[in-house]
NUVEXNU-966100 format. One record per residue (C-alpha): z, y, x. Coordinates in steps of 0.02 Angstrom, whole numbers, always signed. Layout:
N
+--------+--------+--------+
|     zz |     yy |     xx |
+--------+--------+--------+
|      Z |      Y |      X |
...
+--------+--------+--------+
This chain:
344
+--------+--------+--------+
|     zz |     yy |     xx |
+--------+--------+--------+
|    +57 |   -922 |   +261 |
|   +203 |   -822 |   +239 |
|   +342 |   -681 |   +330 |
|   +445 |   -834 |   +320 |
|   +335 |   -956 |   +400 |
|   +254 |   -832 |   +519 |
|   +413 |   -772 |   +602 |
|   +482 |   -972 |   +594 |
|   +318 |   -996 |   +712 |
|   +375 |   -862 |   +811 |
|   +541 |   -877 |   +825 |
|   +488 |  -1064 |   +912 |
|   +378 |   -961 |  +1056 |
|   +222 |   -958 |   +953 |
|   +104 |   -819 |   +938 |
|    -86 |   -796 |   +827 |
|   -208 |   -694 |   +869 |
|   -187 |   -564 |   +738 |
|    -82 |   -516 |   +609 |
|    -91 |   -378 |   +451 |
|    +62 |   -340 |   +370 |
|    +40 |   -243 |   +225 |
|   +172 |   -178 |    +60 |
|   +285 |    -55 |     -7 |
|   +439 |   -145 |    +99 |
|   +426 |    -44 |   +230 |
|   +605 |    -80 |   +323 |
|   +559 |   -257 |   +317 |
|   +377 |   -231 |   +384 |
|   +437 |   -128 |   +533 |
|   +570 |   -264 |   +555 |
|   +418 |   -394 |   +564 |
|   +367 |   -299 |   +717 |
|   +522 |   -292 |   +775 |
|   +570 |   -469 |   +797 |
|   +373 |   -516 |   +873 |
|   +405 |   -378 |  +1008 |
|   +551 |   -438 |  +1039 |
|   +478 |   -637 |  +1039 |
|   +355 |   -599 |  +1178 |
|   +453 |   -447 |  +1299 |
|   +589 |   -433 |  +1387 |
|   +675 |   -265 |  +1366 |
|   +567 |   -192 |  +1541 |
|   +405 |   -269 |  +1484 |
|   +420 |   -174 |  +1334 |
|   +325 |    -20 |  +1422 |
|   +192 |   -139 |  +1506 |
|   +163 |   -259 |  +1353 |
|   +174 |   -140 |  +1192 |
|    +11 |    -32 |  +1174 |
|    -14 |    +76 |  +1007 |
|   -137 |   +153 |   +902 |
|   -204 |   +218 |   +753 |
|   -340 |   +197 |   +664 |
|   -333 |   +387 |   +583 |
|   -330 |   +415 |   +767 |
|   -427 |   +314 |   +850 |
|   -593 |   +193 |   +800 |
|   -557 |    +15 |   +800 |
|   -651 |    -34 |   +905 |
|   -559 |    +58 |  +1066 |
|   -404 |    -69 |  +1003 |
|   -538 |   -217 |   +984 |
|   -594 |   -141 |  +1174 |
|   -387 |   -156 |  +1226 |
|   -355 |   -337 |  +1178 |
|   -522 |   -402 |  +1238 |
|   -425 |   -319 |  +1416 |
|   -304 |   -437 |  +1518 |
|   -134 |   -380 |  +1504 |
|    -49 |   -295 |  +1680 |
|   +104 |   -347 |  +1771 |
|   +176 |   -459 |  +1610 |
|    +87 |   -605 |  +1552 |
|    +22 |   -574 |  +1366 |
|    -18 |   -391 |  +1283 |
|    +45 |   -340 |  +1079 |
|    -74 |   -245 |  +1036 |
|     +1 |   -106 |   +864 |
|   -134 |    -22 |   +766 |
|    -58 |    +90 |   +624 |
|   -180 |    +89 |   +480 |
|   -213 |   +151 |   +307 |
|   -423 |   +167 |   +323 |
|   -521 |    -10 |   +380 |
|   -397 |   -100 |   +271 |
|   -298 |    -60 |   +142 |
|   -366 |    -42 |    -59 |
|   -444 |   +130 |    -91 |
|   -417 |   +188 |    +82 |
|   -585 |   +307 |   +140 |
|   -649 |   +149 |   +276 |
|   -682 |   +279 |   +435 |
|   -596 |   +417 |   +371 |
|   -633 |   +576 |   +491 |
|   -701 |   +435 |   +597 |
|   -844 |   +297 |   +591 |
|   -751 |   +152 |   +614 |
|   -873 |     -7 |   +674 |
|   -760 |   -151 |   +619 |
|   -893 |   -272 |   +658 |
|   -826 |   -255 |   +831 |
|   -649 |   -312 |   +780 |
|   -707 |   -433 |   +688 |
|   -832 |   -504 |   +867 |
|   -660 |   -506 |   +932 |
|   -593 |   -628 |   +796 |
|   -719 |   -735 |   +835 |
|   -646 |   -765 |   +993 |
|   -498 |   -698 |  +1047 |
|   -413 |   -675 |  +1193 |
|   -261 |   -810 |  +1220 |
|   -150 |   -632 |  +1290 |
|   -178 |   -553 |  +1147 |
|    -69 |   -535 |   +980 |
|   -143 |   -376 |   +879 |
|    -23 |   -304 |   +744 |
|   -103 |   -223 |   +605 |
|    +16 |   -103 |   +500 |
|    -53 |    -67 |   +340 |
|    +13 |    +87 |   +247 |
|    -42 |    +32 |    +87 |
|     +8 |   -105 |    -72 |
|   -134 |   -215 |   -101 |
|   -297 |   -236 |    +15 |
|   -475 |   -230 |     +5 |
|   -504 |   -400 |     -3 |
|   -682 |   -364 |    -22 |
|   -692 |   -312 |   +139 |
|   -772 |   -451 |   +292 |
|   -633 |   -402 |   +362 |
|   -514 |   -434 |   +273 |
|   -588 |   -595 |   +192 |
|   -617 |   -635 |   +371 |
|   -424 |   -622 |   +400 |
|   -363 |   -671 |   +257 |
|   -479 |   -835 |   +288 |
|   -348 |   -866 |   +479 |
|   -187 |   -857 |   +363 |
|   -164 |   -679 |   +465 |
|   -107 |   -590 |   +312 |
|    +78 |   -537 |   +259 |
|   +155 |   -471 |   +105 |
|   +294 |   -362 |   +111 |
|   +338 |   -328 |    -78 |
|   +494 |   -274 |    -99 |
|   +643 |   -380 |   -141 |
|   +699 |   -412 |   -344 |
|   +914 |   -406 |   -375 |
|   +935 |   -565 |   -336 |
|   +850 |   -550 |   -181 |
|   +902 |   -420 |   -131 |
|  +1085 |   -473 |   -171 |
|  +1074 |   -624 |    -54 |
|  +1009 |   -518 |    +76 |
|  +1151 |   -433 |   +107 |
|  +1290 |   -561 |    +87 |
|  +1166 |   -641 |   +245 |
|  +1169 |   -487 |   +346 |
|  +1381 |   -484 |   +305 |
|  +1404 |   -652 |   +363 |
|  +1276 |   -647 |   +533 |
|  +1414 |   -509 |   +568 |
|  +1531 |   -661 |   +516 |
|  +1597 |   -589 |   +365 |
|  +1611 |   -610 |   +189 |
|  +1562 |   -507 |    +67 |
|  +1608 |   -576 |   -123 |
|  +1473 |   -557 |   -269 |
|  +1554 |   -406 |   -373 |
|  +1554 |   -293 |   -196 |
|  +1360 |   -338 |   -156 |
|  +1325 |   -279 |   -356 |
|  +1416 |   -152 |   -333 |
|  +1344 |    -85 |   -164 |
|  +1158 |   -120 |   -235 |
|  +1199 |    -28 |   -421 |
|  +1239 |   +138 |   -276 |
|  +1106 |   +123 |   -180 |
|   +962 |    +43 |   -252 |
|   +832 |    -54 |   -169 |
|   +811 |    +47 |    -17 |
|   +829 |   -100 |   +135 |
|   +847 |    +46 |   +255 |
|  +1010 |   +111 |   +180 |
|  +1072 |    -46 |   +133 |
|  +1067 |    -91 |   +295 |
|  +1150 |    +85 |   +342 |
|  +1283 |    +13 |   +234 |
|  +1308 |   -138 |   +253 |
|  +1346 |    -98 |   +434 |
|  +1473 |    -13 |   +382 |
|  +1556 |   -106 |   +280 |
|  +1552 |   -223 |   +408 |
|  +1628 |   -119 |   +549 |
|  +1762 |    -77 |   +407 |
|  +1824 |   -273 |   +378 |
|  +1817 |   -326 |   +566 |
|  +1772 |   -505 |   +650 |
|  +1813 |   -636 |   +480 |
|  +1853 |   -487 |   +376 |
|  +1811 |   -475 |   +174 |
|  +1723 |   -343 |   +100 |
|  +1767 |   -320 |    -76 |
|  +1727 |   -200 |   -215 |
|  +1898 |    -74 |   -170 |
|  +1807 |    -59 |    +12 |
|  +1648 |    -19 |    -62 |
|  +1727 |    +83 |   -194 |
|  +1798 |   +177 |    -46 |
|  +1646 |   +181 |    +74 |
|  +1513 |   +225 |    -23 |
|  +1464 |   +375 |   -124 |
|  +1467 |   +367 |   -304 |
|  +1298 |   +397 |   -425 |
|  +1279 |   +543 |   -521 |
|  +1208 |   +397 |   -630 |
|  +1387 |   +300 |   -596 |
|  +1507 |   +473 |   -627 |
|  +1412 |   +496 |   -763 |
|  +1446 |   +330 |   -840 |
|  +1651 |   +346 |   -790 |
|  +1613 |   +498 |   -866 |
|  +1571 |   +407 |  -1054 |
|  +1715 |   +298 |  -1017 |
|  +1837 |   +402 |  -1010 |
|  +1776 |   +478 |  -1194 |
|  +1802 |   +319 |  -1238 |
|  +1971 |   +309 |  -1201 |
|  +1999 |   +462 |  -1273 |
|  +2004 |   +522 |  -1100 |
|  +1958 |   +702 |  -1137 |
|  +2047 |   +784 |   -968 |
|  +1962 |   +652 |   -847 |
|  +1792 |   +690 |   -931 |
|  +1816 |   +862 |   -900 |
|  +1861 |   +830 |   -716 |
|  +1724 |   +737 |   -681 |
|  +1588 |   +863 |   -753 |
|  +1695 |  +1000 |   -637 |
|  +1683 |   +873 |   -509 |
|  +1499 |   +862 |   -557 |
|  +1446 |  +1032 |   -554 |
|  +1531 |  +1069 |   -391 |
|  +1409 |   +963 |   -320 |
|  +1282 |  +1075 |   -418 |
|  +1218 |   +956 |   -540 |
|  +1118 |  +1048 |   -670 |
|  +1223 |  +1010 |   -861 |
|  +1042 |   +987 |   -926 |
|  +1041 |   +836 |   -800 |
|  +1217 |   +786 |   -852 |
|  +1181 |   +781 |  -1037 |
|  +1024 |   +680 |   -996 |
|  +1094 |   +567 |   -904 |
|  +1223 |   +522 |  -1032 |
|  +1087 |   +531 |  -1143 |
|  +1023 |   +366 |  -1072 |
|  +1190 |   +304 |  -1036 |
|  +1254 |   +300 |  -1229 |
|  +1049 |   +227 |  -1280 |
|  +1073 |    +89 |  -1166 |
|  +1238 |    +48 |  -1212 |
|  +1135 |    +62 |  -1405 |
|  +1005 |    -68 |  -1344 |
|  +1134 |   -167 |  -1243 |
|  +1256 |   -196 |  -1439 |
|  +1052 |   -234 |  -1504 |
|  +1000 |   -359 |  -1410 |
|  +1189 |   -451 |  -1392 |
|  +1169 |   -507 |  -1591 |
|   +984 |   -581 |  -1544 |
|  +1108 |   -667 |  -1419 |
|  +1031 |   -621 |  -1238 |
|  +1083 |   -666 |  -1085 |
|  +1162 |   -514 |   -962 |
|   +999 |   -581 |   -865 |
|   +875 |   -577 |  -1014 |
|   +931 |   -372 |  -1033 |
|   +921 |   -318 |   -878 |
|   +734 |   -403 |   -893 |
|   +704 |   -305 |  -1013 |
|   +797 |   -125 |   -996 |
|   +736 |   -117 |   -824 |
|   +918 |   -120 |   -764 |
|  +1034 |   -207 |   -623 |
|  +1125 |   -351 |   -693 |
|  +1276 |   -270 |   -622 |
|  +1256 |    -94 |   -736 |
|  +1183 |   -208 |   -891 |
|  +1346 |   -299 |   -882 |
|  +1494 |   -118 |   -867 |
|  +1391 |    -60 |   -988 |
|  +1431 |   -225 |  -1124 |
|  +1603 |   -184 |  -1061 |
|  +1600 |    -20 |  -1110 |
|  +1481 |    -32 |  -1242 |
|  +1642 |   -137 |  -1338 |
|  +1730 |    +34 |  -1349 |
|  +1628 |   +110 |  -1473 |
|  +1565 |    +51 |  -1646 |
|  +1349 |    +51 |  -1680 |
|  +1382 |   +184 |  -1781 |
|  +1480 |   +306 |  -1657 |
|  +1318 |   +269 |  -1522 |
|  +1213 |   +338 |  -1651 |
|  +1318 |   +496 |  -1686 |
|  +1336 |   +515 |  -1500 |
|  +1167 |   +504 |  -1464 |
|  +1096 |   +607 |  -1593 |
|  +1241 |   +751 |  -1536 |
|  +1173 |   +747 |  -1364 |
|  +1000 |   +758 |  -1404 |
|  +1057 |   +927 |  -1527 |
|  +1157 |   +996 |  -1386 |
|  +1021 |   +971 |  -1275 |
|   +899 |  +1053 |  -1346 |
|   +982 |  +1209 |  -1405 |
|  +1024 |  +1206 |  -1195 |
|   +856 |  +1222 |  -1172 |
|   +812 |  +1338 |  -1304 |
|   +956 |  +1445 |  -1249 |
|  +1037 |  +1455 |  -1417 |
|  +1193 |  +1413 |  -1293 |
|  +1251 |  +1455 |  -1110 |
|  +1245 |  +1236 |  -1031 |
|  +1380 |  +1267 |   -932 |
|  +1503 |  +1313 |  -1073 |
|  +1388 |  +1206 |  -1224 |
|  +1412 |  +1046 |  -1114 |
|  +1615 |  +1068 |  -1089 |
|  +1644 |  +1121 |  -1264 |
|  +1515 |   +945 |  -1334 |
|  +1672 |   +849 |  -1231 |
|  +1820 |   +933 |  -1286 |
|  +1759 |   +887 |  -1476 |
|  +1736 |   +728 |  -1427 |
|  +1899 |   +684 |  -1415 |
|  +1957 |   +733 |  -1591 |
|  +1792 |   +631 |  -1667 |
|  +1835 |   +461 |  -1630 |
|  +1875 |   +377 |  -1756 |
|  +1696 |   +288 |  -1797 |
+--------+--------+--------+
């Protein structure tokens, strides 16, 4: 069973005796837990209906005993168990405590009709050698929550806008993902901010996304490299000084410039082999939007030119790290020199 199927059942009022949530996507795990609680209780019932345990502090058999106990003042109860020992792959079963998982297995053989057990496992994988894990797997109780890939994240942010009666353009979604990354909690916050600004029935485009979300250091370095390609040395220096005001280290900036030049060089090579932007994104481990932008910028440079720039930034990096040149002044002089070497 996957999370979508489980959520569909929950929204139809069908609750399974137990769920085990695990994986790297902590945001969607919490969303599932919240949805389950909302479906089971009214706000006034939550205080009486939800009981929480942590296996680092409490024995698992106490959670089993609580699950057996009839609920008070509510029709059913939700027992939430936070775990990093009983289910997790690589976890120390018991840790400081000696958990008797057999007691929980006995409960699961004849679970209470008025209790839902929800295990939230702080691990990317479960130890499927354990009897308890095997038992719950046989009962379709294991729900993995791995991080979404770029295309899934894009669909998710667009859908979140639609749920708030807004429309987000594909280009705006790409820009947001390029800036925020795969952090769904932060994506949710940024999306809600953009939706609030757009208003009911509004459209969220690139302009609004650029205005209301913070640019990354990588994005500013990308603009810096682009300004060099356009022979806009004054703009490059303004961007560089802006990065310094944000307390970014010149060595880090130089490394990011080198990375951007290397990406453009790799894209040129892949284009010669007729790779699609999607294939290039997979090959380089980048977001498709970042590849699209880098491909556009790379057309302003000849391959030879990119090679020369990459070699010179590598040399500067060495001289900065060995103290042969002042870091701040050295990178500024590098940017000034680039404006007079555009020829290739």
